[in-house]
C-alpha positions as CSV (number, residue, x, y, z in Angstrom):
1,X,-6.9,-7.3,-12.5
2,X,-4.5,-7.9,-15.6
3,X,-5.9,-7.7,-19.0
4,X,-4.9,-11.3,-19.4
5,X,-7.2,-12.2,-16.4
6,X,-10.0,-10.1,-17.4
7,X,-11.4,-13.4,-19.6
8,X,-11.6,-16.9,-18.6
9,X,-11.1,-17.8,-22.2
10,X,-14.1,-19.2,-22.3
11,X,-17.2,-17.0,-23.9
12,X,-19.9,-18.6,-22.0
13,X,-17.9,-18.7,-18.7
14,X,-17.1,-15.1,-19.1
15,X,-21.0,-14.3,-19.7
16,X,-22.0,-16.2,-16.8
17,X,-19.2,-14.5,-14.7
18,X,-20.5,-10.8,-15.8
19,X,-24.1,-12.2,-14.7
20,X,-22.5,-13.2,-11.5
21,X,-21.0,-9.7,-10.9
22,X,-24.4,-7.9,-11.6
23,X,-26.2,-10.1,-8.9
24,X,-23.4,-9.2,-6.6
25,X,-24.0,-5.7,-7.2
26,X,-27.7,-6.0,-6.7
27,X,-27.3,-7.4,-3.4
28,X,-27.5,-11.2,-4.1
29,X,-24.0,-12.6,-3.4
30,X,-25.6,-16.2,-2.8
31,X,-26.9,-16.1,-6.3
32,X,-23.9,-15.1,-7.7
33,X,-21.9,-17.3,-6.1
34,X,-23.7,-20.2,-7.4
35,X,-23.6,-18.7,-11.1
36,X,-19.8,-18.1,-10.6
37,X,-19.6,-21.9,-9.7
38,X,-21.0,-22.5,-12.9
39,X,-18.5,-20.5,-14.9
40,X,-15.6,-22.2,-13.2
41,X,-17.1,-25.5,-14.1
42,X,-16.3,-24.2,-17.5
43,X,-12.9,-22.7,-17.0
44,X,-11.4,-24.2,-13.8
45,X,-8.1,-22.8,-14.3
46,X,-9.2,-19.1,-14.1
47,X,-7.5,-17.7,-10.7
48,X,-9.7,-14.3,-11.0
49,X,-12.7,-16.2,-11.2
50,X,-11.8,-18.2,-8.2
51,X,-11.2,-14.9,-6.3
52,X,-14.4,-13.5,-7.4
53,X,-16.1,-16.6,-6.2
54,X,-14.3,-15.9,-2.9
55,X,-15.8,-12.7,-2.8
56,X,-19.2,-13.6,-3.2
57,X,-19.0,-16.5,-0.8
58,X,-18.0,-14.3,1.9
59,X,-20.6,-11.8,1.4
60,X,-23.1,-14.6,1.4
61,X,-21.8,-15.7,4.8
62,X,-20.0,-18.8,3.8
63,X,-16.5,-18.3,4.9
64,X,-15.4,-21.7,4.8
65,X,-16.4,-21.8,1.0
66,X,-14.5,-18.4,0.4
67,X,-11.5,-19.9,2.0
68,X,-11.6,-23.1,-0.3
69,X,-11.8,-20.6,-3.3
70,X,-9.0,-18.6,-2.4
71,X,-6.9,-21.8,-1.7
72,X,-7.7,-22.5,-5.2
73,X,-6.4,-18.9,-6.3
74,X,-3.1,-19.8,-4.7
75,X,-2.9,-23.1,-6.2
76,X,-3.2,-21.3,-9.9
77,X,-1.1,-18.3,-9.2
78,X,1.7,-19.0,-7.0
79,X,2.9,-15.1,-7.2
80,X,-0.3,-14.1,-5.4
81,X,-1.4,-11.2,-7.9
82,X,-4.9,-11.2,-6.0
83,X,-3.2,-11.0,-2.4
84,X,-5.0,-14.3,-1.6
85,X,-2.9,-15.0,1.1
86,X,-3.7,-11.5,2.9
87,X,-7.4,-12.4,2.6
88,X,-6.9,-15.7,4.0
89,X,-5.3,-14.4,7.1
90,X,-8.1,-11.9,7.6
91,X,-10.4,-15.1,7.6
92,X,-8.4,-16.6,10.0
93,X,-7.1,-19.3,7.7
94,X,-3.4,-18.6,7.5
95,X,-0.9,-16.9,9.7
96,X,-0.3,-12.9,9.5
97,X,2.2,-12.2,6.6
98,X,4.9,-9.8,7.3
99,X,4.2,-8.2,3.8
100,X,1.8,-8.6,1.0
101,X,3.2,-9.8,-2.3
102,X,4.9,-7.2,-4.5
103,X,3.0,-8.4,-7.5
104,X,-0.5,-7.8,-5.8
105,X,0.8,-4.3,-4.5
106,X,1.9,-3.4,-8.2
107,X,-1.3,-4.8,-9.6
108,X,-3.3,-3.0,-7.4
109,X,-2.0,0.7,-7.9
110,X,-1.5,0.2,-11.4
111,X,-5.2,-0.6,-11.7
112,X,-6.0,2.1,-9.2
113,X,-3.8,5.0,-11.2
114,X,-6.5,6.4,-13.3
115,X,-9.0,6.9,-10.7
116,X,-6.3,7.2,-7.5
117,X,-6.9,10.8,-6.9
118,X,-10.7,11.5,-7.6
119,X,-11.2,8.4,-5.3
120,X,-9.0,8.8,-2.4
121,X,-9.0,13.0,-2.2
122,X,-12.5,14.0,-3.4
123,X,-14.5,10.7,-2.3
124,X,-12.7,9.4,0.9
125,X,-11.2,12.7,2.2
126,X,-7.7,11.7,2.0
127,X,-5.2,14.2,3.8
128,X,-2.0,12.7,4.7
129,X,-0.1,14.9,2.4
130,X,-1.2,18.2,3.6
131,X,-1.2,17.1,7.1
132,X,2.2,15.4,7.1
133,X,3.6,18.7,5.1
134,X,2.3,20.9,7.8
135,X,3.8,18.7,10.6
136,X,7.2,19.2,9.0
137,X,6.8,22.8,8.7
138,X,6.0,23.1,12.2
139,X,8.8,20.8,13.7
140,X,11.4,22.7,15.6
141,X,15.1,21.6,15.4
142,X,15.0,20.5,11.7
143,X,16.3,22.5,8.7
144,X,14.2,24.9,7.1
145,X,15.4,23.7,3.7
146,X,16.8,20.2,2.5
147,X,19.1,19.5,-0.3
148,X,17.8,16.3,-1.7
149,X,14.4,15.0,-0.6
150,X,13.2,11.3,-1.4
151,X,9.6,10.6,-1.7
152,X,9.2,6.6,-0.9
153,X,5.9,5.2,-2.2
154,X,5.5,8.7,-4.1
155,X,2.2,7.0,-5.9
156,X,0.6,10.0,-8.1
157,X,2.9,12.4,-6.4
158,X,0.5,14.2,-4.2
159,X,2.9,14.8,-1.3
160,X,5.6,16.4,-3.8
161,X,3.7,19.7,-4.0
162,X,3.6,20.0,-0.1
163,X,7.4,20.1,0.1
164,X,8.8,21.1,-3.3
165,X,9.3,24.7,-2.2
166,X,11.7,23.4,0.7
167,X,13.8,21.3,-1.3
168,X,16.4,21.7,-3.9
169,X,16.0,18.1,-5.6
170,X,13.1,15.8,-5.0
171,X,13.0,12.3,-6.1
172,X,9.9,9.9,-6.1
173,X,9.9,6.0,-6.1
174,X,6.9,4.0,-6.5
175,X,6.2,0.0,-7.1
176,X,3.4,0.9,-9.7
177,X,4.6,2.2,-13.3
178,X,1.1,3.3,-13.5
179,X,1.3,5.9,-10.6
180,X,4.9,7.2,-11.3
181,X,3.3,8.0,-15.0
182,X,0.6,10.2,-13.0
183,X,3.5,11.5,-10.9
184,X,5.3,12.7,-14.0
185,X,2.5,14.5,-15.6
186,X,2.8,16.8,-12.2
187,X,5.9,18.1,-13.1
188,X,6.9,18.1,-9.4
189,X,9.9,15.7,-9.3
190,X,13.2,16.0,-10.6
191,X,13.8,12.2,-10.9
192,X,11.1,9.2,-10.9
193,X,11.9,5.5,-10.5
194,X,10.5,2.3,-9.5
195,X,11.1,0.8,-6.0
196,X,10.2,-2.2,-4.1
197,X,10.2,-1.2,-0.5
198,X,9.8,-4.7,0.7
199,X,13.4,-5.9,-0.4
200,X,16.0,-5.0,2.1
201,X,19.2,-3.3,1.3
202,X,21.2,-3.0,-0.3
203,X,19.5,0.0,-2.2
204,X,20.5,-1.5,-5.4
205,X,18.3,-4.3,-4.9
206,X,15.3,-2.2,-3.8
207,X,15.4,0.6,-6.2
208,X,15.4,0.5,-10.1
209,X,18.9,1.9,-11.0
210,X,20.3,1.9,-7.5
211,X,21.1,4.5,-5.1
212,X,24.2,5.8,-3.0
213,X,23.7,5.7,0.9
214,X,23.7,8.5,3.1
215,X,22.5,11.0,0.3
216,X,19.2,12.1,1.4
217,X,18.6,14.7,3.8
218,X,14.9,14.1,3.9
219,X,13.2,11.1,3.3
220,X,9.1,10.9,3.2
221,X,6.8,8.1,3.1
222,X,3.1,9.3,3.3
223,X,0.4,6.7,3.3
224,X,2.8,3.8,2.6
225,X,3.8,1.8,5.2
226,X,0.3,0.7,5.6
227,X,1.1,-1.8,2.9
228,X,3.9,-3.5,4.7
229,X,3.5,-5.2,8.1
230,X,6.8,-5.8,9.4
231,X,8.8,-2.5,8.9
232,X,12.1,-3.8,9.6
233,X,13.1,-3.9,6.0
234,X,11.9,-0.4,5.1
235,X,13.6,1.0,8.0
236,X,16.8,-0.8,6.8
237,X,16.4,0.9,3.5
238,X,15.7,4.4,5.3
239,X,18.7,4.4,7.6
240,X,20.8,3.3,4.6
241,X,19.3,6.1,2.4
242,X,19.6,8.7,5.3
243,X,22.7,11.2,5.8
244,X,23.5,11.9,9.4
245,X,20.8,14.2,10.6
246,X,18.3,13.4,7.9
247,X,14.6,13.9,8.9
248,X,12.3,11.0,8.2
249,X,8.5,12.0,7.9
250,X,5.7,9.7,7.6
251,X,2.4,8.0,8.4
252,X,1.1,4.7,9.7
253,X,-2.4,3.5,10.4
254,X,-2.7,3.5,13.9
255,X,-3.5,0.0,15.3
256,X,-4.5,1.4,18.8
257,X,-2.9,-1.3,20.3
258,X,0.0,-1.7,22.8
259,X,2.4,-3.2,20.6
260,X,2.8,-5.1,17.0
261,X,1.1,-4.7,14.0
262,X,-2.1,-5.9,12.7
263,X,-3.9,-6.7,9.2
264,X,-7.1,-5.1,8.8
265,X,-10.3,-6.3,6.6
266,X,-9.1,-3.7,4.1
267,X,-5.9,-5.6,3.5
268,X,-3.8,-2.7,4.8
269,X,-1.8,-3.2,7.8
270,X,-1.8,-0.7,11.1
271,X,1.1,-0.3,13.6
272,X,1.3,0.6,17.1
273,X,3.2,3.6,18.1
274,X,5.4,1.7,20.4
275,X,6.2,-0.7,17.6
276,X,7.3,2.2,15.5
277,X,9.2,3.9,18.1
278,X,11.2,0.7,18.8
279,X,12.3,0.6,15.1
280,X,13.3,4.0,14.9
281,X,15.5,3.9,18.0
282,X,17.0,0.7,16.7
283,X,17.9,2.4,13.4
284,X,19.2,5.6,15.2
285,X,16.1,8.0,14.7
286,X,14.9,10.5,17.0
287,X,11.3,11.3,17.3
288,X,10.7,15.2,17.4
289,X,6.9,15.3,16.3
290,X,4.2,13.2,16.3
291,X,0.3,13.6,15.3
292,X,-2.6,11.6,15.3
293,X,-5.3,12.5,13.1
294,X,-8.2,11.0,10.9
295,X,-6.4,10.1,7.4
296,X,-9.2,9.1,5.2
297,X,-12.5,7.6,5.6
298,X,-13.2,3.9,4.8
299,X,-16.9,2.4,4.7
300,X,-18.1,5.7,6.3
301,X,-15.8,5.6,9.2
302,X,-12.7,7.5,9.7
303,X,-9.4,5.6,9.5
304,X,-7.0,6.8,12.2
305,X,-3.3,7.4,11.7
306,X,-0.2,8.7,13.4
307,X,2.1,11.0,11.8
308,X,6.1,11.2,12.7
309,X,8.6,13.5,12.1
310,X,12.0,12.0,13.2
311,X,15.7,12.7,12.7
312,X,18.8,10.5,12.3
313,X,21.3,11.0,15.0
314,X,24.2,12.9,13.6
């Protein structure tokens, strides 16, 4: 949550919201919702407060009330920094979006940057960087070394060390400046900059400072594409960025369905193998290796993913 949204601007409303949060954390979401409603009577234009109310109502089993609160969020925040449209889609009250709002993703990871690695790696058993790096290493018929690797959605730079020894130059791009700052601290990347993968080419529109096309011989996207639904735009970016014969290695959450993609309760997207293969073929990429694996834990259950190593036709 952005600093300007932490407070409603009303001391009493903030106090009631704090008590509501304590009730929710104590397993009393209905009481939390009631107290949050009282806070919003004092601060009716507080978008963050309405989003919290939606959360409490949903946990209390009041789905229609949650939907009403989420619609209030959207009325107050057209940029949808809280991802209310995603949540409405999960609740069956909106169409499946093709992608989350960029402001939502940026805010999510800026807020998460300081605790990202502790939460994801140590608590949730996140393993995509190691597994994707190993899959690249074991794939036949691809180069043993690369001139330029571009790590899309590099986050805090967890994948960089897995590939650094095989590349001459490593560049990382991410939407979150907070994540980029953490990646910079690792000293692994030669260049880091902001990028919005939800934007279609030309590359100058998606990347801070722009990028020349056909310049990378390795492109990676480790645990990134689950924050996009329709992958057509990002595949167009990859195809434009890739030199002839370039390797594109990436992961998706496994939809475990025949085709298409879906939005999960986690507000992440999962994609089917058939959907990904069709997009790859349409953009001139051939699958050279594929692995299915549990990529993290969520709510005590494994999240299943598919890891791909592909190559662009010469």
